[in-house]
mmCIF file of the C-alpha atoms, coordinates in Angstrom:
data_MODEL
# 
_entry.id   MODEL 
# 
loop_
_atom_site.group_PDB 
_atom_site.id 
_atom_site.type_symbol 
_atom_site.label_atom_id 
_atom_site.label_alt_id 
_atom_site.label_comp_id 
_atom_site.label_asym_id 
_atom_site.label_entity_id 
_atom_site.label_seq_id 
_atom_site.pdbx_PDB_ins_code 
_atom_site.Cartn_x 
_atom_site.Cartn_y 
_atom_site.Cartn_z 
_atom_site.occupancy 
_atom_site.B_iso_or_equiv 
_atom_site.pdbx_formal_charge 
_atom_site.auth_seq_id 
_atom_site.auth_comp_id 
_atom_site.auth_asym_id 
_atom_site.auth_atom_id 
_atom_site.pdbx_PDB_model_num 
ATOM 1  C CA . MET A 1 1  ? 0.000  0.000  0.000   1.00 0.00 ? 1  MET A CA 1 
ATOM 2  C CA . VAL A 1 2  ? 1.266  3.472  -0.864  1.00 0.00 ? 2  VAL A CA 1 
ATOM 3  C CA . GLU A 1 3  ? 1.041  5.919  1.997   1.00 0.00 ? 3  GLU A CA 1 
ATOM 4  C CA . ARG A 1 4  ? 0.192  9.580  1.668   1.00 0.00 ? 4  ARG A CA 1 
ATOM 5  C CA . PRO A 1 5  ? 2.445  12.052 3.416   1.00 0.00 ? 5  PRO A CA 1 
ATOM 6  C CA . ASP A 1 6  ? 1.175  13.226 6.784   1.00 0.00 ? 6  ASP A CA 1 
ATOM 7  C CA . GLY A 1 7  ? 1.420  16.740 8.163   1.00 0.00 ? 7  GLY A CA 1 
ATOM 8  C CA . ASP A 1 8  ? 2.811  19.708 6.335   1.00 0.00 ? 8  ASP A CA 1 
ATOM 9  C CA . LEU A 1 9  ? 4.821  19.384 3.165   1.00 0.00 ? 9  LEU A CA 1 
ATOM 10 C CA . PRO A 1 10 ? 8.432  20.554 3.347   1.00 0.00 ? 10 PRO A CA 1 
ATOM 11 C CA . VAL A 1 11 ? 8.839  23.961 1.724   1.00 0.00 ? 11 VAL A CA 1 
ATOM 12 C CA . ASP A 1 12 ? 12.336 23.802 0.338   1.00 0.00 ? 12 ASP A CA 1 
ATOM 13 C CA . ASP A 1 13 ? 13.371 26.438 -2.167  1.00 0.00 ? 13 ASP A CA 1 
ATOM 14 C CA . THR A 1 14 ? 14.147 23.795 -4.744  1.00 0.00 ? 14 THR A CA 1 
ATOM 15 C CA . TRP A 1 15 ? 13.043 22.319 -8.041  1.00 0.00 ? 15 TRP A CA 1 
ATOM 16 C CA . VAL A 1 16 ? 11.563 18.806 -7.944  1.00 0.00 ? 16 VAL A CA 1 
ATOM 17 C CA . THR A 1 17 ? 10.985 16.225 -10.645 1.00 0.00 ? 17 THR A CA 1 
ATOM 18 C CA . ILE A 1 18 ? 7.578  14.729 -11.408 1.00 0.00 ? 18 ILE A CA 1 
ATOM 19 C CA . THR A 1 19 ? 8.539  11.641 -9.383  1.00 0.00 ? 19 THR A CA 1 
ATOM 20 C CA . GLU A 1 20 ? 9.659  13.702 -6.372  1.00 0.00 ? 20 GLU A CA 1 
ATOM 21 C CA . ALA A 1 21 ? 6.514  15.861 -6.569  1.00 0.00 ? 21 ALA A CA 1 
ATOM 22 C CA . THR A 1 22 ? 4.395  12.697 -6.644  1.00 0.00 ? 22 THR A CA 1 
ATOM 23 C CA . GLU A 1 23 ? 6.120  11.342 -3.529  1.00 0.00 ? 23 GLU A CA 1 
ATOM 24 C CA . LYS A 1 24 ? 5.907  14.623 -1.611  1.00 0.00 ? 24 LYS A CA 1 
ATOM 25 C CA . THR A 1 25 ? 2.285  15.474 -2.437  1.00 0.00 ? 25 THR A CA 1 
ATOM 26 C CA . GLY A 1 26 ? 0.654  12.051 -2.597  1.00 0.00 ? 26 GLY A CA 1 
ATOM 27 C CA . TYR A 1 27 ? -0.888 13.002 -5.958  1.00 0.00 ? 27 TYR A CA 1 
ATOM 28 C CA . ASN A 1 28 ? -0.832 10.330 -8.647  1.00 0.00 ? 28 ASN A CA 1 
ATOM 29 C CA . ARG A 1 29 ? 1.855  10.679 -11.285 1.00 0.00 ? 29 ARG A CA 1 
ATOM 30 C CA . SER A 1 30 ? -0.485 11.421 -14.182 1.00 0.00 ? 30 SER A CA 1 
ATOM 31 C CA . HIS A 1 31 ? -2.067 14.313 -12.252 1.00 0.00 ? 31 HIS A CA 1 
ATOM 32 C CA . VAL A 1 32 ? 1.330  15.869 -11.416 1.00 0.00 ? 32 VAL A CA 1 
ATOM 33 C CA . GLN A 1 33 ? 2.445  15.450 -15.018 1.00 0.00 ? 33 GLN A CA 1 
ATOM 34 C CA . LYS A 1 34 ? -0.765 17.124 -16.223 1.00 0.00 ? 34 LYS A CA 1 
ATOM 35 C CA . LEU A 1 35 ? -0.199 20.001 -13.760 1.00 0.00 ? 35 LEU A CA 1 
ATOM 36 C CA . ALA A 1 36 ? 3.325  20.468 -15.098 1.00 0.00 ? 36 ALA A CA 1 
ATOM 37 C CA . ARG A 1 37 ? 2.248  20.298 -18.751 1.00 0.00 ? 37 ARG A CA 1 
ATOM 38 C CA . ASP A 1 38 ? -0.744 22.609 -18.280 1.00 0.00 ? 38 ASP A CA 1 
ATOM 39 C CA . ASN A 1 39 ? 1.342  25.174 -16.392 1.00 0.00 ? 39 ASN A CA 1 
ATOM 40 C CA . TRP A 1 40 ? 4.149  24.952 -18.966 1.00 0.00 ? 40 TRP A CA 1 
ATOM 41 C CA . ASN A 1 41 ? 1.638  25.794 -21.713 1.00 0.00 ? 41 ASN A CA 1 
ATOM 42 C CA . LEU A 1 42 ? 0.458  28.953 -19.898 1.00 0.00 ? 42 LEU A CA 1 
ATOM 43 C CA . PRO A 1 43 ? 2.248  32.288 -20.265 1.00 0.00 ? 43 PRO A CA 1 
ATOM 44 C CA . GLU A 1 44 ? 4.869  32.534 -17.508 1.00 0.00 ? 44 GLU A CA 1 
ATOM 45 C CA . ASP A 1 45 ? 3.038  35.269 -15.579 1.00 0.00 ? 45 ASP A CA 1 
ATOM 46 C CA . GLU A 1 46 ? -0.186 33.186 -15.476 1.00 0.00 ? 46 GLU A CA 1 
ATOM 47 C CA . ARG A 1 47 ? 1.264  29.935 -14.099 1.00 0.00 ? 47 ARG A CA 1 
ATOM 48 C CA . TRP A 1 48 ? 0.081  28.599 -10.711 1.00 0.00 ? 48 TRP A CA 1 
ATOM 49 C CA . ILE A 1 49 ? 3.282  26.588 -10.413 1.00 0.00 ? 49 ILE A CA 1 
ATOM 50 C CA . ARG A 1 50 ? 6.632  27.621 -11.869 1.00 0.00 ? 50 ARG A CA 1 
ATOM 51 C CA . VAL A 1 51 ? 7.851  24.979 -14.289 1.00 0.00 ? 51 VAL A CA 1 
ATOM 52 C CA . ARG A 1 52 ? 11.119 24.309 -16.095 1.00 0.00 ? 52 ARG A CA 1 
ATOM 53 C CA . LYS A 1 53 ? 11.515 21.858 -18.927 1.00 0.00 ? 53 LYS A CA 1 
ATOM 54 C CA . PRO A 1 54 ? 15.047 20.530 -19.313 1.00 0.00 ? 54 PRO A CA 1 
ATOM 55 C CA . PRO A 1 55 ? 15.587 17.633 -21.771 1.00 0.00 ? 55 PRO A CA 1 
ATOM 56 C CA . SER A 1 56 ? 14.999 15.094 -18.979 1.00 0.00 ? 56 SER A CA 1 
ATOM 57 C CA . GLY A 1 57 ? 11.380 16.183 -18.261 1.00 0.00 ? 57 GLY A CA 1 
ATOM 58 C CA . TYR A 1 58 ? 9.566  18.761 -16.165 1.00 0.00 ? 58 TYR A CA 1 
ATOM 59 C CA . LEU A 1 59 ? 10.794 20.381 -12.956 1.00 0.00 ? 59 LEU A CA 1 
ATOM 60 C CA . LEU A 1 60 ? 8.323  22.031 -10.542 1.00 0.00 ? 60 LEU A CA 1 
ATOM 61 C CA . TRP A 1 61 ? 9.126  24.773 -8.012  1.00 0.00 ? 61 TRP A CA 1 
ATOM 62 C CA . MET A 1 62 ? 8.416  23.209 -4.591  1.00 0.00 ? 62 MET A CA 1 
ATOM 63 C CA . PRO A 1 63 ? 7.098  26.364 -2.814  1.00 0.00 ? 63 PRO A CA 1 
ATOM 64 C CA . ASP A 1 64 ? 4.528  26.851 -5.611  1.00 0.00 ? 64 ASP A CA 1 
ATOM 65 C CA . LEU A 1 65 ? 3.560  23.180 -5.446  1.00 0.00 ? 65 LEU A CA 1 
ATOM 66 C CA . VAL A 1 66 ? 3.045  23.403 -1.655  1.00 0.00 ? 66 VAL A CA 1 
ATOM 67 C CA . ARG A 1 67 ? 0.868  26.498 -2.143  1.00 0.00 ? 67 ARG A CA 1 
ATOM 68 C CA . TYR A 1 68 ? -1.155 24.656 -4.813  1.00 0.00 ? 68 TYR A CA 1 
ATOM 69 C CA . VAL A 1 69 ? -1.710 21.652 -2.501  1.00 0.00 ? 69 VAL A CA 1 
ATOM 70 C CA . ALA A 1 70 ? -2.767 23.966 0.349   1.00 0.00 ? 70 ALA A CA 1 
ATOM 71 C CA . GLU A 1 71 ? -5.278 25.720 -1.892  1.00 0.00 ? 71 GLU A CA 1 
ATOM 72 C CA . PHE A 1 72 ? -6.696 22.751 -3.817  1.00 0.00 ? 72 PHE A CA 1 
ATOM 73 C CA . GLY A 1 73 ? -6.226 19.890 -1.371  1.00 0.00 ? 73 GLY A CA 1 
ATOM 74 C CA . ARG A 1 74 ? -4.465 16.562 -1.509  1.00 0.00 ? 74 ARG A CA 1 
ATOM 75 C CA . GLY A 1 75 ? -6.130 14.742 -4.383  1.00 0.00 ? 75 GLY A CA 1 
ATOM 76 C CA . PRO A 1 76 ? -6.214 12.906 -6.726  1.00 0.00 ? 76 PRO A CA 1 
ATOM 77 C CA . HIS A 1 77 ? -4.102 10.502 -4.753  1.00 0.00 ? 77 HIS A CA 1 
ATOM 78 C CA . LEU A 1 78 ? -2.037 7.480  -5.549  1.00 0.00 ? 78 LEU A CA 1 
ATOM 79 C CA . LYS A 1 79 ? -4.080 4.333  -5.936  1.00 0.00 ? 79 LYS A CA 1 
ATOM 80 C CA . LYS A 1 80 ? -3.901 1.842  -3.080  1.00 0.00 ? 80 LYS A CA 1 
ATOM 81 C CA . ALA A 1 81 ? -2.080 -1.389 -3.824  1.00 0.00 ? 81 ALA A CA 1 
ATOM 82 C CA . ASP A 1 82 ? -4.236 -4.501 -3.502  1.00 0.00 ? 82 ASP A CA 1 
# 
């Protein structure tokens, strides 16, 4: 079973990968990837979450991600393992 993080998320001034964002937020990977893609496609001044796109994939700014989770809640979550 995959556990969701308890308590407050760490607010490090750092960039995180999709995988790290998934682990820290408890969101499922496809949702985090959609957040990154949707924010990347917005003009920079309209993004909810700052995003970078190096050749290896998306990077999300952790303080923005924490603010997003606080505002919109902790879902959709990872599916429970049977």
